[in-house]
C-alpha positions in Angstrom: 0.2 0.0 -0.1 1.1 3.3 -0.7 -0.2 6.7 0.7 -0.3 9.8 -1.8 -0.7 13.2 0.1 -2.0 16.1 -2.0 -1.4 19.6 -0.7 -4.2 22.1 -1.6 -4.5 22.8 -5.3 -1.6 20.2 -6.2 -1.9 18.0 -9.2 0.0 14.8 -9.9 0.1 12.9 -13.1 -1.0 9.1 -13.3 1.3 6.7 -15.6 -1.3 4.4 -16.8 1.0 1.7 -17.8 2.3 1.4 -13.8 -1.3 1.1 -12.3 -2.0 -2.7 -13.1 -4.6 -3.7 -10.6 -4.2 -0.7 -8.6 -7.0 0.6 -6.6 -7.2 3.8 -4.8 -9.3 5.3 -2.0 -9.6 8.9 -1.0 -9.3 8.8 3.0 -9.2 12.5 3.8 -10.3 15.6 1.8 -11.5 15.6 -1.7 -9.9 14.4 -5.2 -10.8 15.7 -8.7 -10.0 13.2 -11.5 -8.7 15.1 -14.8 -9.7 13.5 -17.9 -7.6 12.7 -21.0 -9.3 15.4 -23.0 -8.1 18.2 -20.3 -11.9 18.3 -19.0 -12.4 18.4 -15.2 -14.0 15.0 -13.9 -15.9 14.2 -10.9 -14.8 15.1 -7.5 -14.5 12.3 -5.2 -14.9 12.7 -1.3 -13.6 10.8 1.6 -14.2 6.9 1.3 -14.8 7.0 -2.4 -12.7 4.5 -4.4 -11.7 4.3 -7.9 -9.6 2.4 -10.5 -7.3 4.3 -12.8 -5.8 2.1 -15.4 -8.2 1.9 -18.4 -10.5 4.5 -17.2 -9.3 7.6 -19.1 -7.9 9.5 -16.2 -4.5 11.4 -16.8 -4.2 13.2 -13.2 -5.3 13.8 -10.0 -6.0 17.2 -8.6 -6.8 18.6 -5.3 -9.4 21.3 -5.6 -9.5 22.3 -1.9 -7.1 23.9 0.4 -6.5 21.1 2.9 -4.2 18.2 2.2 -5.9 15.2 0.5 -4.8 11.7 1.2 -5.1 8.8 -1.1 -4.1 5.3 -0.6 -3.3 3.1 -3.2 -3.3 -0.9 -3.1 -1.9 -3.2 -5.4 -1.5 -7.0 -5.8 2.4 -7.2 -4.3 3.0 -10.3 -5.8 2.3 -9.2 -9.5 3.3 -5.8 -9.8 5.2 -2.9 -8.2 3.8 -0.1 -6.2 2.4 2.6 -8.9 4.8 5.6 -9.9 3.4 8.8 -9.9 5.1 12.0 -11.4 4.5 15.3 -9.5 4.9 17.8 -12.2 3.4 20.6 -10.5 6.3 22.6 -9.3 8.0 22.1 -12.5 5.1 23.4 -14.6 4.7 26.5 -12.3 8.1 27.5 -12.6 8.5 27.5 -16.2 5.1 29.4 -16.5 6.7 31.9 -14.0 10.1 32.4 -16.1 8.2 32.6 -19.2 5.8 35.4 -17.5 8.9 37.4 -16.4 10.6 37.2 -19.9 7.3 38.6 -21.3 7.0 41.1 -18.9 10.2 42.3 -19.5 9.6 42.5 -23.4 6.1 44.0 -22.7 7.8 46.6 -20.8 10.4 47.2 -23.1 8.2 47.4 -26.2 5.5 49.8 -24.6 8.0 52.1 -23.3 9.7 52.4 -27.0 6.6 52.6 -28.6 5.2 55.5 -26.3 8.5 57.2 -26.8 8.4 56.9 -30.5 4.7 58.3 -30.4 5.7 61.2 -28.4 8.6 61.9 -30.9 6.0 62.0 -33.5 4.2 64.5 -31.8 1.4 62.8 -29.5 1.3 64.8 -26.3 -0.3 62.0 -24.1 -2.2 65.0 -22.3 -5.3 64.1 -20.2 -7.6 66.7 -19.6 -8.5 65.6 -16.0 -5.0 65.4 -14.8 -3.5 68.4 -17.1 -0.5 66.8 -17.4 1.2 64.5 -19.9 1.7 60.7 -19.1 5.5 60.4 -18.3 7.3 57.4 -20.3 8.1 56.0 -16.9 4.1 55.9 -16.3 3.8 53.5 -19.4 6.5 51.3 -18.0 5.3 51.2 -14.5 1.8 50.5 -15.4 2.6 47.9 -18.0 5.0 46.1 -15.6 2.4 45.8 -12.9 -0.5 44.4 -15.1 1.9 42.2 -16.6 2.5 40.7 -13.2 -1.1 40.4 -12.7 -1.3 38.3 -15.6 1.4 36.2 -14.7 -0.4 35.3 -11.3 -3.5 34.6 -13.2 -1.7 32.2 -15.1 0.1 30.5 -12.1 -3.4 30.4 -10.3 -5.2 28.9 -13.3 -2.2 26.3 -13.9 -2.8 25.3 -10.2 -6.7 25.4 -10.1 -8.0 24.8 -13.5 -8.4 21.7 -15.6 -8.2 23.9 -18.7 -5.8 26.6 -17.7 -4.8 27.8 -21.3 -8.2 28.4 -22.6 -9.3 30.0 -19.4 -6.4 32.3 -19.3 -7.2 33.5 -22.8 -10.6 34.2 -22.1 -9.8 36.0 -18.8 -6.8 38.2 -20.0 -8.5 39.1 -23.4 -11.6 40.0 -21.2 -9.6 42.3 -19.0 -7.8 43.8 -21.8 -11.1 45.2 -23.3 -12.2 46.5 -20.4 -8.8 48.4 -20.2 -9.7 50.2 -23.3 -12.7 51.9 -21.8 -10.6 54.5 -19.7 -8.9 56.0 -22.9 -11.9 56.1 -24.9 -13.7 58.3 -22.1 -10.6 60.4 -21.0 -11.5 63.2 -23.1 -8.1 63.2 -24.5 -7.2 64.4 -28.1 -7.8 61.7 -31.1 -4.2 60.8 -31.7 -3.7 60.5 -27.7 -6.6 58.2 -27.4 -5.7 56.3 -30.2 -2.2 55.6 -29.1 -3.2 54.9 -25.8 -5.4 52.2 -27.1 -2.6 50.9 -29.1 -0.4 50.8 -26.0 -2.6 48.8 -24.2 -3.1 46.1 -26.9 0.9 45.8 -27.1 1.8 44.5 -24.4 -1.5 42.1 -24.3 0.0 40.9 -27.8 3.3 39.9 -26.1 1.9 38.6 -22.7 -1.3 36.6 -23.4 0.1 34.4 -26.4 3.7 33.7 -24.3 1.5 32.6 -21.3 -1.2 30.7 -23.2 1.6 28.7 -25.2 3.5 28.0 -22.0 0.2 27.0 -20.0 -0.7 24.7 -23.1 2.7 23.2 -23.7 2.7 22.3 -19.8 -0.7 20.4 -20.3 0.5 18.6 -23.4 3.7 17.4 -21.7 1.5 16.3 -18.9 -0.4 14.4 -21.2 2.5 12.8 -23.0 4.0 11.8 -19.4 0.6 10.1 -18.6 
């Protein structure tokens, strides 16, 4: 018998070939089964038992905050204890690294674009404030919201069975909302159009980069399973 402890939000990959005649029982907390197509499966509570081999399950996920305990029983005489690959930490580190690189790229690209626009005659003056937006302001705001995007990606990787799709939907929606302030700012047409472009530019860097990273983490997991 083997005891598997899943901390809150943790996810482990199931290797089907190494689960012959293995039967698992949830003895504490809750465990969600993740299916081969990436769809979330049923959430099993304490006392629930399940077979894994041949059932189309590719991973186990703890949807709660408390540590979940799963006991796995095999026929000792016929097969070794099943092996479980815990790729959660590696996946998260990879997404964070991708996010940091994308954030730096977004900050540089947005600041450079703002500088070029200013050189071309865009004043970036907002009527309510009475002052022009400084270049440092573009860098700061871009960096802050890019980090927010990375945090969203990490959270979805940990809690969602379809992190890439949900990340794209969430961040595209937030990007669309971010276009409202420039439109109602009362600034000149050139400033409004440029500000909209400067909102879309970092989104075009951050969203595809993190979505690809989230999707590749899922594909690696599926191949390992």
